[in-house]
C-alpha positions in Angstrom: 193.0 2.3 -71.9 189.5 3.1 -72.5 189.0 -0.4 -70.9 191.1 0.6 -68.2 189.1 3.6 -67.3 186.1 1.9 -67.1 187.7 -0.7 -64.6 188.6 2.9 -62.5 185.0 3.3 -62.1 184.0 0.0 -61.4 186.2 -0.3 -58.6 185.6 3.3 -57.1 182.1 1.9 -56.7 182.6 -1.0 -54.7 181.8 -0.8 -51.3 184.4 0.3 -48.7 183.8 -2.1 -45.8 183.3 -0.8 -42.3 186.3 -0.6 -39.9 187.6 2.0 -37.7 191.4 1.2 -37.0 194.0 3.7 -38.3 195.9 0.9 -40.5 192.4 -0.2 -41.9 191.4 3.4 -42.6 194.7 3.8 -44.2 194.6 1.0 -46.5 191.2 0.7 -47.2 189.6 1.4 -50.8 190.5 1.9 -54.2 193.8 2.7 -55.3 195.2 3.6 -58.7 198.7 3.4 -60.2 201.8 1.3 -61.9 203.5 -1.8 -61.3 207.1 -1.2 -62.5 209.3 -4.7 -62.6 212.7 -5.9 -63.8 212.1 -8.6 -66.6 213.8 -11.8 -65.5 215.1 -12.5 -69.0 216.4 -9.0 -70.4 216.6 -7.2 -67.0 214.7 -4.8 -68.5 212.2 -2.3 -66.6 208.4 -2.7 -67.7 205.6 -0.7 -66.3 202.0 -1.6 -66.2 198.8 0.4 -65.2 197.2 -1.3 -62.1 194.8 -0.7 -59.6 194.1 -2.1 -56.3 191.2 -2.3 -54.3 192.0 -3.2 -50.3 189.0 -4.4 -48.4 189.6 -4.9 -44.5 188.1 -7.8 -42.6 186.4 -7.5 -39.4 189.2 -9.2 -37.6 191.4 -5.8 -37.8 194.3 -7.8 -39.2 193.2 -9.5 -42.5 192.8 -7.5 -45.7 191.9 -8.7 -49.2 194.1 -7.0 -52.1 192.0 -7.1 -55.4 194.6 -6.0 -58.5 193.8 -5.5 -61.6 196.6 -4.9 -64.3 196.1 -3.5 -67.9 198.6 -5.4 -69.8 197.8 -4.1 -73.4 195.2 -3.9 -75.8 192.4 -6.2 -74.6 194.2 -8.1 -71.9 193.1 -7.4 -68.3 194.5 -9.5 -65.6 193.1 -9.4 -61.9 194.3 -11.4 -59.2 193.2 -11.6 -55.5 195.8 -12.0 -52.3 194.7 -12.2 -48.5 196.9 -10.3 -46.6 197.4 -10.5 -42.9 199.1 -8.0 -40.6 199.5 -9.7 -37.4 202.1 -8.1 -34.9 205.6 -9.3 -36.2 204.5 -11.0 -39.4 203.0 -9.7 -42.6 201.6 -13.0 -44.8 200.6 -12.7 -48.3 198.3 -15.5 -49.8 197.2 -15.3 -53.2 194.2 -17.5 -54.6 195.5 -21.0 -55.1 199.1 -20.7 -53.5 201.1 -21.3 -50.1 201.3 -17.9 -48.2 204.5 -16.1 -47.7 205.3 -15.1 -44.5 207.5 -12.3 -43.8 209.1 -10.7 -40.4 207.4 -7.3 -40.0 208.8 -4.0 -38.5 207.3 -0.7 -38.2 203.8 -1.9 -37.4 203.3 0.6 -34.4 203.6 3.7 -35.9 201.3 2.6 -39.1 198.7 1.2 -36.4 199.3 4.6 -34.3 198.5 7.2 -36.6 197.9 5.4 -40.2 200.9 6.4 -41.9 204.2 5.3 -42.0 206.8 2.7 -43.3 206.8 -0.9 -42.7 209.6 -3.4 -43.4 209.2 -7.0 -44.5 212.0 -9.2 -44.6 211.7 -12.6 -45.7 212.9 -15.5 -47.9 212.1 -16.4 -51.5 212.9 -18.2 -54.6 213.7 -16.5 -58.2 214.9 -18.2 -61.2 215.4 -21.3 -59.1 217.9 -19.4 -56.7 217.3 -18.9 -53.2 217.2 -14.8 -52.2 216.6 -12.9 -49.1 213.4 -10.5 -50.0 212.8 -6.9 -48.4 209.5 -5.2 -49.1 209.4 -1.7 -48.1 205.8 -0.5 -47.5 205.3 3.1 -47.3 201.4 4.1 -46.1 200.2 7.9 -46.7 197.2 9.7 -46.6 196.9 9.5 -50.6 199.9 7.3 -51.6 200.8 3.6 -51.2 204.5 2.1 -52.5 205.4 -1.2 -52.4 209.3 -1.7 -53.2 210.5 -5.3 -53.3 214.3 -5.9 -53.6 216.0 -9.2 -53.5 219.6 -10.4 -52.7 221.3 -13.3 -53.6 224.3 -14.4 -51.0 227.2 -12.5 -51.2 225.7 -9.7 -53.7 223.7 -6.4 -53.2 220.0 -5.7 -53.3 218.6 -5.5 -56.4 215.4 -3.9 -57.5 212.4 -6.6 -58.1 209.4 -4.5 -58.7 207.7 -1.4 -57.3 204.0 -0.5 -57.0 203.2 3.2 -56.6 199.5 4.0 -56.1 197.3 7.0 -55.3 194.1 7.0 -53.7 191.2 7.2 -55.6 189.1 10.0 -54.3 185.6 9.3 -54.7 182.9 12.1 -55.1 180.5 13.3 -52.4 177.1 12.0 -52.6 174.4 14.7 -53.0 173.9 17.6 -55.2 176.8 19.8 -56.1 177.3 23.1 -54.3 
């Protein structure tokens, strides 16, 4: 875990970007938390310490999501995705992969005050089977969650994974008071 703590310190020092829309302010910066997922083979839930750095682009709708996962002793995994939040769609494009596009609802409230719930709906594939996917994104001042559920035709919604993050509070510059 010492390596993970060092990664938190590094992520907290990265530049925050310069944007002012409430959604950019709500999302940008360093986050620390966990990824909990249901293992496809065993059905067991697995939890992994995770960090996320969100950097908004100047266009006001594109965000770079950089994840760092602590997956055991000396096993740090990094990934990057470009996320485009554009009116009625939410697109996620991991590096070297095709984009996944979801239908989006709830954006106006989050755009207005920087908090609220986004609901993403789309199609996907799990274990070779076509599924309907629902992602619920809860944006709060100091917390951010992504709950992904999937559904086979004629079946109930099933938990797939959930990210739970808390905002990393950066110390103010200057002398302590």
